[in-house]
C-alpha positions in Angstrom: -1.6 4.1 17.8 1.3 2.6 16.1 2.1 2.0 12.6 1.7 -1.7 13.1 -1.7 -1.0 14.5 -2.6 1.1 11.4 -1.5 -2.0 9.2 -3.6 -4.3 11.1 -6.5 -1.9 10.8 -5.9 -1.4 7.1 -5.7 -4.9 6.4 -8.9 -5.6 8.1 -10.6 -2.7 6.4 -9.4 -4.0 2.9 -10.4 -7.4 3.6 -13.7 -6.4 4.8 -14.2 -4.3 1.6 -13.2 -7.3 -0.4 -15.7 -9.7 1.5 -18.6 -7.1 0.3 -17.8 -7.7 -3.5 -19.3 -10.8 -5.5 -16.6 -12.6 -7.6 -18.4 -11.0 -10.6 -17.8 -7.4 -9.4 -14.1 -8.0 -9.1 -14.0 -7.5 -12.8 -15.4 -3.8 -12.6 -13.1 -1.0 -13.0 -11.8 1.1 -10.3 -11.2 5.1 -10.5 -7.6 4.2 -11.0 -6.6 4.5 -14.7 -6.5 1.0 -16.3 -6.9 -1.0 -13.2 -10.1 -3.1 -12.4 -10.6 -4.5 -8.6 -8.7 -7.4 -9.7 -5.7 -5.3 -10.3 -5.9 -3.6 -6.8 -6.4 -7.1 -5.0 -3.4 -8.6 -7.1 -1.1 -5.6 -6.2 -2.0 -5.6 -2.3 -1.2 -9.5 -2.5 1.8 -9.0 -4.5 2.7 -5.8 -2.4 2.7 -8.3 0.8 5.1 -10.4 -1.0 7.3 -7.7 -1.9 7.3 -6.4 1.8 8.1 -10.2 3.3 11.4 -9.8 1.0 12.3 -6.7 2.9 11.7 -8.7 6.2 13.9 -11.2 5.1 16.4 -8.9 4.4 15.9 -7.3 7.7 16.1 -10.7 9.6 18.9 -12.1 7.7 21.0 -9.4 6.1 20.9 -11.1 2.6 19.5 -8.4 0.4 16.1 -9.1 -1.5 14.7 -6.0 -3.3 10.8 -5.6 -3.2 11.1 -6.2 -7.0 13.7 -6.9 -9.6 12.4 -4.2 -11.8 9.2 -2.1 -12.4 8.3 -4.5 -15.1 8.3 -7.4 -12.5 5.8 -5.6 -10.3 3.6 -5.0 -13.5 3.7 -8.5 -14.8 2.9 -9.8 -11.4 -0.2 -7.8 -11.0 -1.4 -8.8 -14.7 -0.7 -12.3 -13.7 -2.7 -11.9 -10.9 -5.6 -10.4 -12.4 -6.2 -13.8 -14.5 -6.4 -16.1 -11.4 -9.6 -17.4 -10.3 -11.6 -14.9 -7.9 -11.4 -17.8 -5.2 -7.9 -18.1 -5.4 -6.9 -14.3 -5.6 -9.1 -14.0 -2.3 -7.1 -16.7 -0.8 -4.0 -15.4 -1.9 -4.3 -11.9 -0.4 -5.4 -13.2 2.8 -2.5 -15.6 3.1 0.1 -13.1 1.9 -1.3 -10.4 4.4 -1.2 -13.0 7.5 2.4 -14.3 6.6 3.7 -10.6 6.2 2.0 -9.7 9.7 3.8 -12.7 11.4 7.4 -12.5 9.8 7.2 -8.8 10.6 6.1 -9.5 14.3 8.9 -12.0 14.6 11.7 -9.5 13.7 14.1 -8.7 16.8 14.5 -5.1 17.8 17.9 -5.2 16.5 16.7 -6.2 12.8 14.0 -3.4 12.9 16.9 -1.0 12.7 18.7 -2.8 9.8 18.3 -0.7 6.5 16.3 -1.9 3.5 15.6 -0.2 0.1 12.0 0.6 -0.9 10.6 0.1 -4.4 11.2 3.9 -5.0 15.1 3.5 -4.1 14.5 5.0 -0.5 16.8 3.4 2.2 14.7 3.1 5.4 15.0 1.1 8.6 12.8 -2.1 8.4 10.6 -0.5 11.2 9.2 1.5 8.2 7.7 -1.6 6.8 4.3 -1.6 8.6 3.8 2.4 7.5 4.5 1.3 3.9 1.7 -1.5 4.4 -0.7 0.6 6.1 -0.7 3.0 3.3 -1.2 0.4 0.6 -4.0 -1.6 2.4 -5.8 1.4 3.5 -5.9 3.5 0.4 -6.7 0.2 -1.8 -9.6 -0.4 0.7 -11.0 2.7 -0.4 -10.1 2.2 -4.0 -12.1 -1.0 -4.2 -15.2 1.2 -3.9 -17.1 -1.1 -1.9 -18.6 1.5 0.7 -15.2 2.2 2.8 -14.1 5.6 2.4 -11.3 7.8 4.0 -13.7 8.6 6.8 -13.4 5.1 7.7 -10.0 5.4 8.4 -8.3 6.2 11.8 -7.6 9.9 12.2 -4.4 9.8 13.2 -3.4 7.5 10.1 -5.0 10.1 7.7 -3.2 13.0 9.4 0.3 11.2 8.9 -0.9 10.2 5.2 -1.7 13.7 4.3 1.7 14.5 5.6 3.4 11.8 3.7 1.5 12.7 0.4 2.5 16.3 0.7 6.2 15.3 1.2 6.1 13.1 -1.7 4.3 15.8 -4.0 6.8 18.6 -2.9 9.6 16.6 -3.5 8.4 15.8 -7.1 8.2 19.7 -7.9 4.3 20.2 -6.8 5.4 22.2 -3.6 4.3 25.8 -5.0 0.6 25.0 -6.1 0.0 22.8 -3.1 1.5 25.4 -0.7 -1.0 28.1 -2.3 -3.8 25.8 -2.0 -3.5 24.5 1.3 -2.8 27.9 3.0 -6.0 29.0 1.4 -4.6 31.4 -1.0 -6.2 30.0 -3.9 -9.6 28.2 -4.2 -8.3 26.1 -6.9 -7.1 22.9 -6.1 -3.8 21.9 -8.2 -3.7 19.4 -10.7 -1.5 16.7 -9.7 0.7 14.1 -11.1 0.1 10.4 -11.2 -1.6 8.8 -8.0 0.6 7.7 -5.4 
């Protein structure tokens, strides 16, 4: 299965989870500190818009960053939480569809063009589906509508675990992770902010 397949499956899971929730339930808190379900939905919508900017960059060579600043990202999400539920539902579906269509239209050459992630990493445009798959799959679980990590494809969760360990290790958490993952301690490490 490809990262593009995982992006598609994750999107379907996210939208399925969203369909299981009433408009009133969108206001409920999630396990993400300070975020309601509306925050999660708005984030997933604006993430698609941000990734569409990277697709444009790859297709045209015209630099378009995901976000002008971390503040822009936060402000977009907050603005999204104030939208009527129906509008928020429509936006998240529309942006997911547009991202998929625009990515699929990229040429083989454009897929090799480098873009810069929100974290400042330079990656080929071919990494965009992985970036999106992580967002939609993890946030499908975060909606707490009955979808869990067991519902995600096994190959995806294996790749996600490796990716998460790599990021945690790069952030200085390698030693406690290594001790725990090798069974040298039964105490799971206390990790930094959620990914």
